[in-house]
N, C-alpha and C positions, 0 to 999 in steps of 0.2 A: 212659239214660233219666232224665229229672229229674222231679221232683214239681211240679206246677203248683198253686199255692195258688188256691182259689177263692172268690169273693165274691159271693151273690145280694142283690139289691136289690130291694127292695118298698117304695114311699111313701118312700123315703129313707132306709132302714133296713137295716141287713145282718141277713137272716132266712135261716131253714133251711127246707127244704120236702122233703117224702117223697111219691116216685113223682109229681112234676110237678103234684100237687093244689094248687090255690090255696087251699083251706080247711084244708090243714095247712101253712101259712105261720105262723110263730113267729118273733118278733124275739129276737136273740140277742146284737146288739152295737149299742149305742145311739151310738156315737161310731166311725165306718168308719177315719177316719184313726188312732186309738189302734191299732184290729186291724191296719191296713196296718203301721204302724211294727213291731208285734210280730212281724209274720210277715216284714217284711224284717230285724229283729234275728236272725231264725234263718236267715238265708242266702235268701231268696224269689229264686228264679230267674226266675219269670214268673207273672203274675197273669191270671187268667181272671176276667173281672165279666160278670155277667148282668143283664140289665134286665127284671126281671120284669113289671113293669107295662106294657114294651113288649111282650113276649111274649104277655101277657092282655089287650094293648090295654085297660089300666084307667090308661094315663098314661104318664109316662117320668122316668127318673132321670138325665137328661142331666147336669145340675150335680153331683151328686154323685160318677157316674162317672169326670166329667171333673177332677174334684178327684184323685182316685184316678192316674187317668193322670199328673197334674202332679205328684203327691208319690211316685209310684213311681220306684225307681230300676234297674227292670228291665223289660223289654218286656211289655207289658198287650194283652192281646186280649179284644174285646168282642162279645156276641151278645146275642139277645133282639129278638124282634119287628122284625129288620130284613130288608124285604122291597123295598126300592128302590136305586137308584143314590146318589140324593139322601141315604138314610141312612147307606149305605156311606161316602159323601164326607164326610159330618159326623163320623164317628168318625176318620178319618184325619185330617181337619183337626184334632181336638182332640189328636192324637198317639198314637191307638191304634196299637199295631205290626201288629196283625192284627185282622181282622174277620170273624165266626162267621157265617155264613148256614145256617139250618135249613130250615124249611118253604118259605121264600121261592124256593129253587133249583127246587121242583116244583111252585110255583101261580104264580109271576111269570114269564111266558116271556122267556127271553133274559137273565134276570138274571145266571145264574151266568157266562154266557158274556161277557157286558160287563164284568161285575166283573173276571173273570181277564184280559182283556186290557188293562185299566186299570190292576190292581194286581198280576197276577199272584200270588207266593208270598204275598204280605198276606192273601188270601183263605182262609180255613179252612171247610170243610164240616162240620156236623155231622149225623151220622146216628143217630137214636134207633132201636134196633131191639129187635124183639120177635119171637122164635121165627124169628129169621132174615127177618124182615119189617121195612121201613123204616117207620115211624109218623110222622105228621104233625098238625100242629094241635092240640099238646097232647096227643098219642099217643091223639086219637078218631080217626084215619082211617088207614087202610091204604093205603101206595103201592101199586098193582097190578103194576109192575114189581119184580122179583125184587132181593134186596141186590147178588146177583154180577152182576147185570146193570148194576146203578147204578154198582157200585165198577168196573167196564170203562170204563163210558163217562166218568165222573170222570175217571179216570186219563187216558184219551185226550182229554180235554178240555182237561188241562193242570192240573188239581187237584194239588196237592203236599202237601196235610194235610188229614186227616179227623179230627174228633172223634167218635169211635164210643163210644154209651152204650148199655148193656142195660137198658131202662125197666124191668124186673121188678126189677133191682139198687137202681137209684136212690134214695138216701137211705134204704137199709135198713140198711147196715153189716154186712152178711153177706158180704163178699167179692165179687170180680167172678167174671164169666163167661169161665173161663180158656180153655173150649174155644172160645166165639168169637172171642177175640183171638189165639188158637193158628191159627184157620183163617185169619183175614182176613189175618193177618202173613204167611201162606205164600202167599196170593193175590194179593196187592197189593204194589207198591214204593211207594206214598204214605207218606208219614210219618204214623203214627197217635198220637193221643190218647185214651187210655182213661179213661173217665168211669162212676162209678156202684158202690157196693158198697164203698166203701174203709174199714176201721174200723181196721185194726192195721198196723206197720210189716210184719209179715210178708204182708200183703195184698197190699201193694207189690213187696215182694221175690218174690210169686209171678208177677209180670208181666214180671220182666227176662229171663226166657228168648224172650221173643217180640221183642226187639230194638227195641218201641216208642220213639217219640219223648217222651213224657212219659203222666202219669198224673195227674189232676186230682182234688185232696182239697178237700173244705170242711168238711162235717159232722165228720168225725174229728178236725179239729183245734180244733173247736169244742167238742165233747165231751170230748177230752184223752183219746183212746183210742189216737191216733198221734202220738209225739215230733215235735213241731216241727223239731226238728233236722234231720231228714230233708230239709226244703226245700232245705239247702245242699250236698246231697250229688248226684254223679252216680252213677247206679246201673248 
């Protein structure tokens, strides 16, 4: 398991967010390149970039995220408001190693199948989970299909990697939902990236037994509650 550094972008700035609420946005880094260099100096192995303007349909951060991709010495996965093949094509053409699809796989008919056919393992599906139900549209709407059926269906379609967040933990820095990741890791053979709730190194280590691909950490690095050197470790 590796630690994946995360950077959320809103109006061209690196920001922090609590439980996906736009009114909780706070600028934390005025120079994204400097922060990227800091992460890389500690051994960053993969970067997760989120275009919050794309997710909230308030604009886009194509230029700044493209700059991150160009300056990164590691793979960069990009998500946030990606609901079309054109958007997927754009990020792949910009050099993203992986594209993260969220609500679009439930609202844009055929998108996931087309994306998998064209890009295969470069497609990551993000599942935002609350009480074992998948939430979409900024966690405002529940998907009627249950989590376990969704996981079976995605695996059958050929999804290789899922990014799973417990929305009740997101940005709260109170640890992960260990029970959820234990259940999911035992249920599916897809690679799993965990996200949400990490505050300390111990919170990361608590996930090691579940044989996850990676854990995404952003806020804990910004608030200096988790040692940046963990970025260079394989756990």
